[in-house]
N, C-alpha and C positions, 0 to 999 in steps of 0.2 A: 365495456369500453375498450377500444383497441388502441394499443400503443403503436405509433407510427415512427417517422424518422426523428432522430435526436436533433434538437434545435440548439442545445447549449449544454456545455459541461463546465460547472464551476468547481470551487474548492470542496464543496460538501454535497453537491447534488447534480443530477442530470435531469434535463427537461426535455420532454418528448411531445410532439404534436399528437392529436387524436383526430377522429373523424368529425369532431365538432369544432368549428373554428374558434369558439369562445372558451374552450376547455383544453387544458394541458395536463400531462401527467408528470409529476415530480417524483424522482427516485432518489432516496437518500443513501449516501455512501458512508463507509466506515473511515474514509480518508480524513485526516486531521491536519490542519495547518495553523501556524501562528506567525505573528510579526510580518503580516502582509505576504505570507507565503514563503518566508525565508526558512522556517522550520516546518518539516513535513513528517508525518507518521501515520499510524493506524490506531484507531480505538475500536477494538472488536465489539460488535453489537451496537455501536453508536447510531448507525443509520436507522435501525428499527426503533430504538428508544426515542430518538429525536423526532422521527415521523409520528409515532403514536402519541408522544407527549404534546407535540405541537397541535395535533388535531383535537386532543382532549381539551387543551387550554383554549383553543380557538372557539370550540363549541361553548365553553363557559363564557367567553367574552361576547359572543353573539347574543347569548341570553341576557347580557348586561348592556346591549345596545351598541356594541362595536362591530361593524360589518367586516368580514374577512373574506379571503379568497377561497376558503374551503368549500369544496363540492362534495367529495366522498372519499373516505379511506378505502383503498382497493385491497391492500394487504399490508404486512408489517412494514414494508419499506416504500410503498408507492401510494400516492394520493392524487386524485383528480382535483385540479384547482382552476379557478377562473383565470383566464389569460389577461393579465394586467400589464399596463405600461408602468414599469417601476419608476417612482419618483427618485431621482439620484441623490437622496439625502439619507444618511444613516442617522437615526433618531436615538439618542442615548439619554436614558433617565437614570439618575443616581440618587440613592437614598443614604448611602454611606460613602466615605472616602475609600478609594481603592484604585489600583492600576495606574493608568496614565494620569488621572486626576491627582492622586497622591504625589506623583513625581513632579507634575507641573506646579502644584501648590505647596510643595514641601511639607506635606501633612502625612502623619502615619495612617496606615490603613485601619479601617474599622470604626472611624468616628462618625456617629450618626448626625446627619445634617438637621438644621432647624426646620428645613422644608426641602422637598425633592428639587433637584436641579434638572434642567433639560438642556441638551446641547445638540447641535447638528454637525455632521461631517459630510463633506462632499464625497459621494460614492465614486471614487476614481482610484483604482489600484496603482496606476502609473504614478500618481501624485502622493500615494500613501494615505488616501482618505483624509485630507486635511480638515482641521476644525474651521467651520465658517459660522456666520450668524445669519439672521433673517435678511439683512440688507444684501449680503453676498448672494444669497439664494435668489433674491428678487433681481439683482443686477445681472446675474448670469442666466436668468430665465429658467431656473431649475423648478420653480413652483410659483404660483400666484400668491398674493397676500391672503386670499380666501382659503387656498389650499393649505398654506402654512398654519393658518388659524385652526383649520379642521384637524390637521395632523397633530398640532399641539394639544387640542382638546382630547383627541382620542388617546394620545400617548399618556397623558396624566390619568385618563380613565382606565387604561390598561394597567398602569402602576397601582392604582387603588384596588382593582380587582385582584391582581397578583399578590400584592402585599398581604391582603386579607387572607387569601387562600393559602399562601406559603406559611403564614404565621400559624395556621392551624396544623401544619405539618412539622412544626418546630424548626422552620428554616427562615433565616433572614434573607430577604431579597436585597442584595447590596446594590446592584445596578443591572441594567440590561440594554440591549440594542434591538431595535425593531425597524422594519422598513414598510413603506406604504406604496400602493400602486393606484393607477387610475383604471377604473372599469366602467366603460360607457359614461365617462365624465364624473363618476363618483369616486371619492377617495376611500380605499378600503385597506385593511391590514393585510400584509402579504408576508412572504419569507417564512420564518419560523420563530418559535419561542422554546428554548431548550437549554441544557447545560453548556451548549456551544455559545449561546448568545446571552446568557444570564450569569451573573455571579451569585452563587447560592451558598450560604454558610450555615452549618448547624448552629442553632441558637445557643446550645450549652457548651459545646467544645470549640466552636468557631472553625471547625474543620471545613475545608473547601470541598464543595460537592459539584465542581464544574470544570470547565476547560483550563482553568489556571493550573490544575494538577499536571496537565500536559505541557502548558507553556513553561512552567517553572520546574519541570522534572521532579515532581513531588512523589510520583509513583501512585499506584492504586487508582488509576484513571477510570478503568472499566468499573471497578467497585463503586466509585463515586456516582457515576451515571446510573448504575443499577439501583443504588440506594435512593436516589431521587425518584426514579421510576416506581420503586416499591412503595415509597411513601405516598405517591399520587394514587395508588390503588387502582390503576387502570386495568380493566378486565379485557 
């Protein structure tokens, strides 16, 4: 598959056209950002880990009935994906209190919820990705009621699969962010699932194995990403 002109460069990835109109190539970068781009840095090796981890997990999700944009892993940093129209909703599932939830609700981090929560943010960097609900999404024309229902179903399905899988790796899935896109009218999972987009804590030590180590200047960022990758046992 031939990589043609670059169509887009984001905080963590570059996206290229290919000779096939329905297929793009995503190239993962080592660049790291936090707080809506206010903090910037580099996590060496992050691009390769996030690319391979995402593809590994997406394959497992497809086996469990969640359609994804994955076409083919091309190399450590690049993957061919379906060309989707991204639904401008960031979908956040929380199993424990942490991060912005803890701040908003005045709750210490690490409290397990009685049931998972789902929230939407409007995917708009200029506005700081504000929290919205279903009615906002419908009023703004971001998604239809049917699409919101499908996204919600898939999001909880993803959570169930990931919780079960990470539990076997002695990792608590605290929360995660995912995105969906439209591909020929079908809602499918897009973007990535990685330590950039998930909060992952060691079950025994509660050590953070994710991007919070970068956000909060905890050190050992590369080691944390590599530890998750090692536990996944990706060949």
